[in-house]
C-alpha positions in Angstrom: 55.8 -62.7 -179.3 53.7 -66.1 -179.5 51.7 -64.8 -183.1 55.9 -64.8 -184.6 54.9 -68.2 -185.6 52.8 -68.1 -188.5 50.5 -70.4 -189.6 51.3 -71.5 -192.5 51.2 -75.0 -192.2 47.6 -75.1 -193.7 47.8 -78.0 -196.6 47.5 -78.1 -199.9 47.3 -75.4 -202.5 45.8 -73.4 -199.5 48.9 -73.7 -197.7 51.1 -72.2 -200.6 48.5 -69.3 -201.4 48.7 -68.3 -198.1 52.8 -67.7 -197.9 52.7 -66.1 -201.3 50.2 -63.7 -199.9 52.1 -63.5 -197.2 55.7 -63.1 -199.3 53.8 -59.8 -201.8 52.7 -58.0 -198.3 55.8 -58.1 -196.9 57.1 -57.0 -200.4 55.2 -54.8 -202.1 55.9 -52.1 -199.3 59.6 -51.9 -200.1 58.9 -51.9 -203.3 57.1 -48.8 -202.8 59.3 -47.0 -200.9 62.0 -48.0 -203.4 60.7 -46.1 -206.5 60.3 -42.8 -204.4 64.2 -43.2 -204.9 64.7 -42.1 -208.6 61.6 -39.0 -207.4 64.0 -37.3 -205.0 67.1 -37.9 -207.4 65.6 -36.3 -210.0 63.6 -33.4 -207.8 67.2 -33.0 -206.5 69.0 -32.3 -210.1 66.1 -30.4 -211.9 66.7 -27.9 -209.0 70.2 -27.8 -209.5 70.0 -27.2 -213.1 67.7 -24.2 -212.1 70.9 -22.7 -210.6 73.4 -19.8 -211.3 76.1 -21.3 -212.7 76.5 -24.6 -214.8 78.8 -26.0 -212.4 75.9 -27.0 -210.0 74.6 -30.0 -212.0 77.8 -31.9 -211.6 78.9 -30.3 -208.1 75.4 -32.3 -206.7 76.3 -35.2 -208.7 79.7 -35.6 -207.6 78.7 -35.1 -204.1 75.7 -37.5 -203.9 78.4 -40.0 -205.3 81.1 -39.7 -203.1 77.6 -39.6 -200.2 76.1 -42.6 -201.0 80.0 -44.1 -202.3 80.8 -43.3 -198.0 77.6 -43.8 -196.7 76.8 -47.3 -198.7 79.7 -48.9 -197.6 77.6 -49.4 -194.0 74.5 -50.6 -195.5 75.7 -53.8 -193.9 74.5 -52.4 -190.5 71.2 -52.8 -192.5 71.5 -56.1 -193.5 73.2 -57.4 -190.5 70.4 -56.2 -187.7 67.7 -57.4 -189.9 69.3 -61.0 -190.5 70.1 -61.2 -186.8 66.5 -59.5 -185.7 64.8 -61.6 -187.6 65.9 -64.8 -186.1 65.3 -63.2 -182.8 61.9 -62.7 -183.5 61.0 -66.0 -184.8 62.6 -67.6 -181.5 60.9 -64.8 -179.2 64.0 -64.2 -177.8 63.5 -60.6 -176.2 66.5 -60.1 -174.8 68.6 -60.5 -178.6 66.0 -58.1 -180.3 67.0 -55.5 -177.8 71.1 -55.9 -178.6 70.1 -55.6 -181.3 69.0 -52.3 -181.5 71.7 -51.4 -179.1 74.2 -52.4 -180.4 73.9 -51.7 -184.1 72.6 -47.9 -183.0 76.5 -47.3 -181.0 78.2 -48.6 -184.7 76.2 -46.7 -186.5 76.1 -43.6 -184.4 80.0 -44.0 -183.6 80.8 -43.8 -187.2 78.8 -41.5 -188.4 80.2 -38.8 -185.4 83.6 -40.0 -187.0 82.5 -38.8 -190.0 81.0 -35.6 -189.0 84.2 -34.8 -187.0 86.3 -35.3 -189.6 84.7 -33.8 -192.3 88.1 -30.8 -193.1 90.1 -34.0 -193.6 88.1 -35.7 -196.2 85.9 -33.2 -198.1 88.7 -32.0 -200.4 90.2 -34.3 -201.6 86.7 -36.2 -202.5 85.6 -33.2 -204.2 88.6 -33.1 -206.8 88.6 -37.1 -206.7 86.0 -36.7 -209.4 86.3 -33.9 -211.6 88.6 -32.1 -213.8 90.4 -29.7 -212.4 87.5 -26.5 -212.4 87.6 -24.3 -208.8 84.2 -23.3 -209.0 83.0 -26.9 -209.2 85.1 -28.0 -206.5 84.4 -25.4 -204.4 80.8 -26.1 -204.7 80.8 -30.0 -204.1 83.1 -29.1 -201.5 80.2 -27.5 -200.3 77.6 -30.1 -200.7 79.8 -32.5 -198.8 79.8 -30.7 -196.2 76.5 -30.3 -195.5 75.1 -33.5 -196.9 78.0 -35.4 -193.9 76.2 -33.9 -191.1 73.5 -36.3 -191.8 75.7 -39.2 -191.7 74.6 -40.2 -188.4 70.9 -40.4 -189.3 71.9 -42.3 -192.5 73.9 -44.6 -190.6 70.8 -44.7 -187.5 68.4 -45.4 -191.1 70.3 -48.3 -191.9 69.9 -49.9 -188.4 66.1 -49.0 -187.3 65.1 -50.1 -191.0 66.6 -53.5 -190.7 65.3 -54.0 -187.4 61.6 -53.1 -188.3 62.2 -55.2 -191.2 63.1 -57.9 -189.1 60.4 -57.4 -187.2 58.2 -57.2 -190.3 57.0 -53.6 -189.9 57.3 -52.9 -193.8 54.5 -50.8 -193.7 56.4 -48.3 -191.5 59.3 -48.5 -192.9 57.8 -47.7 -196.4 55.3 -45.0 -194.9 58.7 -43.0 -193.0 60.8 -43.4 -196.1 58.0 -42.0 -198.6 57.1 -39.2 -196.2 60.9 -38.4 -195.7 61.5 -38.3 -199.5 58.7 -35.7 -199.9 60.3 -33.9 -196.7 63.3 -34.2 -198.3 61.9 -32.5 -201.5 60.4 -30.0 -199.3 63.3 -28.7 -197.3 66.3 -29.0 -199.9 64.0 -26.3 -202.0 63.2 -24.2 -199.2 67.3 -24.0 -198.2 68.6 -24.3 -201.8 66.4 -21.0 -203.1 64.5 -19.1 -200.9 66.6 -19.3 -198.5 69.9 -19.1 -201.2 71.8 -21.8 -199.9 72.4 -23.1 -203.3 73.9 -26.9 -203.3 74.2 -26.3 -199.8 70.6 -26.3 -198.8 70.0 -29.8 -200.8 72.6 -31.7 -199.1 71.3 -30.1 -196.0 67.8 -30.6 -196.9 68.5 -34.2 -197.1 70.2 -34.2 -193.8 67.3 -32.8 -191.9 65.2 -35.1 -193.6 66.8 -38.0 -192.6 66.8 -36.9 -188.7 63.0 -36.6 -189.0 63.3 -40.5 -190.6 65.2 -41.3 -187.5 62.8 -39.5 -184.8 59.3 -41.0 -187.0 60.6 -44.4 -187.4 61.5 -44.4 -183.2 58.3 -43.3 -182.5 56.6 -45.7 -185.1 58.9 -48.5 -183.2 57.6 -48.0 -179.6 53.7 -47.3 -180.9 54.1 -50.8 -183.0 56.3 -52.6 -179.8 56.2 -50.5 -177.1 55.6 -54.0 -175.0 59.3 -54.9 -175.9 60.9 -51.7 -176.1 60.3 -50.7 -172.2 62.1 -53.5 -171.4 65.1 -52.0 -172.0 67.6 -51.2 -170.0 71.4 -51.2 -169.5 72.2 -54.2 -169.6 70.8 -54.5 -172.9 72.9 -51.0 -174.1 76.2 -53.0 -174.3 76.9 -56.4 -175.2 80.0 -56.8 -176.6 78.9 -60.6 -178.0 76.0 -59.2 -180.2 79.1 -56.2 -181.6 81.3 -58.8 -182.1 78.8 -60.9 -184.4 78.1 -57.3 -186.5 81.9 -57.5 -187.6 82.1 -61.3 -188.1 78.8 -61.0 -190.9 80.1 -57.4 -191.9 83.4 -58.1 -193.1 82.0 -60.1 -195.6 79.2 -58.0 -196.4 81.7 -55.0 -197.0 83.7 -57.4 -199.1 80.4 -58.0 -201.5 79.3 -54.5 -201.3 82.9 -53.1 -202.6 83.4 -56.2 -205.2 79.4 -55.5 -206.4 80.4 -51.1 -206.6 83.7 -51.7 -208.1 81.5 -53.7 -211.0 79.3 -52.1 -211.4 81.8 -48.3 -211.9 83.9 -50.2 -214.4 80.6 -51.5 -216.7 79.8 -47.7 -216.4 83.6 -46.2 -217.1 84.1 -48.8 -219.5 81.4 -47.7 -221.9 83.0 -44.0 -221.7 86.5 -45.6 -223.0 83.9 -46.8 -226.1 82.4 -43.8 -226.8 80.4 -41.4 -225.5 77.5 -42.4 -227.1 77.9 -46.2 -225.4 78.3 -44.6 -222.1 75.2 -42.8 -222.2 73.5 -45.5 -223.8 74.9 -48.3 -221.5 73.6 -45.4 -218.4 70.1 -45.8 -219.6 70.1 -49.1 -219.7 71.7 -49.2 -216.4 68.0 -47.4 -215.5 66.2 -50.4 -216.7 68.7 -53.1 -214.3 68.1 -50.2 -211.6 63.9 -50.9 -211.9 64.6 -54.0 -211.8 66.5 -54.1 -208.5 63.7 -52.2 -206.2 61.4 -54.9 -207.0 64.0 -58.0 -207.0 64.8 -55.9 -202.9 61.4 -55.6 -202.3 61.1 -59.4 -202.6 64.7 -60.1 -201.1 64.1 -58.1 -197.8 60.4 -60.3 -197.4 62.8 -63.3 -197.7 64.7 -62.1 -195.3 62.6 -61.6 -193.2 60.5 -64.6 -193.4 64.1 -66.6 -193.4 65.5 -64.9 -190.2 62.5 -66.1 -188.4 61.8 -69.5 -189.5 65.5 -70.2 -188.3 64.9 -68.6 -185.2 61.7 -70.5 -184.1 64.1 -73.7 -185.4 61.2 -74.4 -187.7 63.1 -76.1 -190.8 59.6 -77.3 -192.8 58.6 -73.2 -193.2 62.2 -72.7 -194.2 61.6 -75.3 -196.9 58.3 -73.7 -197.9 59.7 -70.2 -198.0 62.1 -70.1 -200.2 60.8 -72.1 -203.2 58.1 -69.4 -202.5 59.8 -66.5 -203.0 62.2 -67.6 -205.9 58.9 -68.8 -207.5 57.6 -65.1 -207.1 60.8 -63.4 -208.2 61.3 -66.0 -211.4 57.5 -65.0 -212.4 58.7 -61.3 -212.1 62.0 -61.7 -213.7 60.5 -63.2 -216.9 58.3 -60.4 -217.3 60.6 -58.0 -216.9 62.5 -60.0 -219.8 59.5 -59.8 -222.2 59.2 -55.9 -221.3 62.8 -55.4 -222.2 63.2 -57.6 -224.8 59.8 -56.6 -226.8 58.7 -53.0 -225.6 62.0 -51.2 -224.3 61.8 -47.9 -226.6 58.6 -46.2 -224.4 60.6 -46.3 -221.0 63.6 -45.2 -223.1 62.4 -42.4 -224.9 61.2 -41.3 -221.4 65.1 -40.6 -220.1 66.6 -38.6 -223.8 65.0 -37.2 -227.2 69.0 -38.0 -228.8 68.5 -40.5 -231.5 72.0 -41.4 -231.8 71.9 -42.6 -228.2 68.4 -44.2 -228.1 69.5 -46.1 -231.4 72.9 -47.5 -229.3 71.2 -48.5 -226.4 68.5 -50.5 -228.5 71.2 -52.7 -229.9 71.7 -54.0 -226.8 68.4 -54.7 -226.0 68.6 -58.4 -226.1 71.1 -58.5 -223.7 69.6 -56.6 -222.1 66.5 -59.1 -221.2 68.5 -61.6 -220.5 69.8 -59.8 -217.3 66.2 -60.7 -214.7 66.3 -63.8 -216.0 70.4 -64.3 -214.7 70.0 -61.6 -211.7 66.7 -63.0 -209.9 68.2 -65.9 -207.9 71.2 -63.5 -207.0 68.5 -60.8 -205.5 66.9 -63.0 -204.1 69.4 -65.6 -202.6 71.2 -62.6 -200.4 67.7 -62.3 -199.2 67.4 -65.2 -198.0 71.4 -66.2 -197.1 70.9 -62.7 -194.9 68.0 -64.3 -192.9 70.5 -67.0 -192.3 73.1 -64.4 -191.0 75.0 -66.3 -193.7 77.2 -63.1 -195.1 80.6 -65.5 -196.4 79.1 -67.3 -199.2 77.4 -64.1 -200.2 80.6 -62.4 -200.2 82.5 -65.3 -201.8 79.9 -66.1 -204.4 80.7 -62.0 -205.3 84.4 -62.3 -205.1 84.4 -64.9 -207.4 81.7 -63.4 -209.6 83.3 -59.5 -209.6 86.8 -61.9 -211.3 84.3 -63.3 -213.5 83.3 -60.0 -214.5 86.8 -58.4 -215.3 88.3 -62.0 -217.3 85.6 -62.2 -219.4 85.7 -58.2 -220.2 89.7 -58.7 -220.8 88.9 -61.6 -223.5 85.8 -60.0 -225.0 86.1 -56.4 -225.3 88.4 -56.1 -228.0 87.0 -58.6 -230.5 84.0 -57.4 -229.6 83.6 -54.4 -228.6 80.9 -53.0 -226.4 78.7 -56.1 -227.0 81.6 -57.9 -224.6 81.0 -55.5 -222.4 77.4 -56.8 -222.0 78.6 -60.8 -222.1 81.4 -60.0 -219.1 78.3 -58.3 -216.9 75.9 -61.2 -217.9 78.7 -63.6 -217.4 79.0 -61.6 -213.6 75.6 -62.1 -212.8 75.3 -65.4 -214.3 78.2 -66.7 -212.2 76.9 -64.8 -208.9 73.5 -66.4 -208.9 74.7 -70.2 -209.8 77.1 -69.7 -207.0 75.0 -68.4 -204.1 72.2 -70.5 -205.7 74.6 -73.7 -205.0 75.8 -72.8 -201.4 72.7 -71.6 -200.5 70.8 -74.8 -201.6 71.9 -76.2 -198.2 69.5 -74.3 -196.5 66.6 -76.3 -197.5 68.2 -79.3 -198.3 69.8 -79.8 -194.7 
């Protein structure tokens, strides 16, 4: 644990270069693992598109959307685990490290098993929620959900294990397991869907099996890299109510953040559909650019979580004052590059996603709005990471509520006179307010 107090304080430009390299060393593995996610989604859709019924594609889309929504709510387990773990790592507190892992695992297993056992109660209404009444589509969506939620305990445990390993700065292990499990997911899904003739159920079961394989791999990797800590584990660390209470205290604000974020994102797509099918398709394509940018920002945000939490745990305010500006500078550079590419070179990427001329032309009408997105949103991503490391979820939740309210207010004012451009102005206003608030409220971390 003595090695956790990294020597950034070397002096002059060398100090800053060393810290910047540390940020990149922690960020790049997460960025690389993030970019495998679209590959997984594309493969699932491609396999569904080669099944006997055309409804299979829609069933997979519905099933995946419901699963991601329900499981995604519990991403607070990942963020909460990372912040507390990073602080324990910086403080050299082995007991806190063990209690964090066990408490997070207890919550994940409890919620995951409840989701498995209650499947008969919620699968049918969930499958019917997003479809048009087709009986065959509903049955396939139900089949997908029945298998996908078998993986709920593993999916929630992955949040905890990934958060714990990010907190102790083992990003390469997280990356390796993430990439490996995504590839295994594709293989399992193909074998179950086609040779074993399980259809869409096979795609979902393949994902669940890959999640359990990932948990085993992460557990083995964590033991290999931290056996000196983990072998100290005993029953006295298994049940620790104060740690559980802290989880729920931080988690309630993270839940507010997650639900508000999803509400804005889903309404943005819905509002585009109300304007017209072409606008809906164009906005969906442009949101892929936003998602791509978010992969890079999330990677840097994860690095910020680990480094900020470590500095706070070590009670090293000088290091904290160096980490935060460095993370923001790295983010600004990437955001500026993204803005230039989205403003002047969006067509090659968008052309890969569609061959429909009308959709492409409509998307290009909003290119300059899209170019502003990286510049007004990078601070929101990175300050979220900083605040996770500081376990200041209240600031994140309150800022998101105000930003979400801004989105709907601006949308109501601009949608009729400006149409789709008003929708983009509302989205940019939401991102700007969110970035500004978390920056202003979070800046006290390195001012004080």
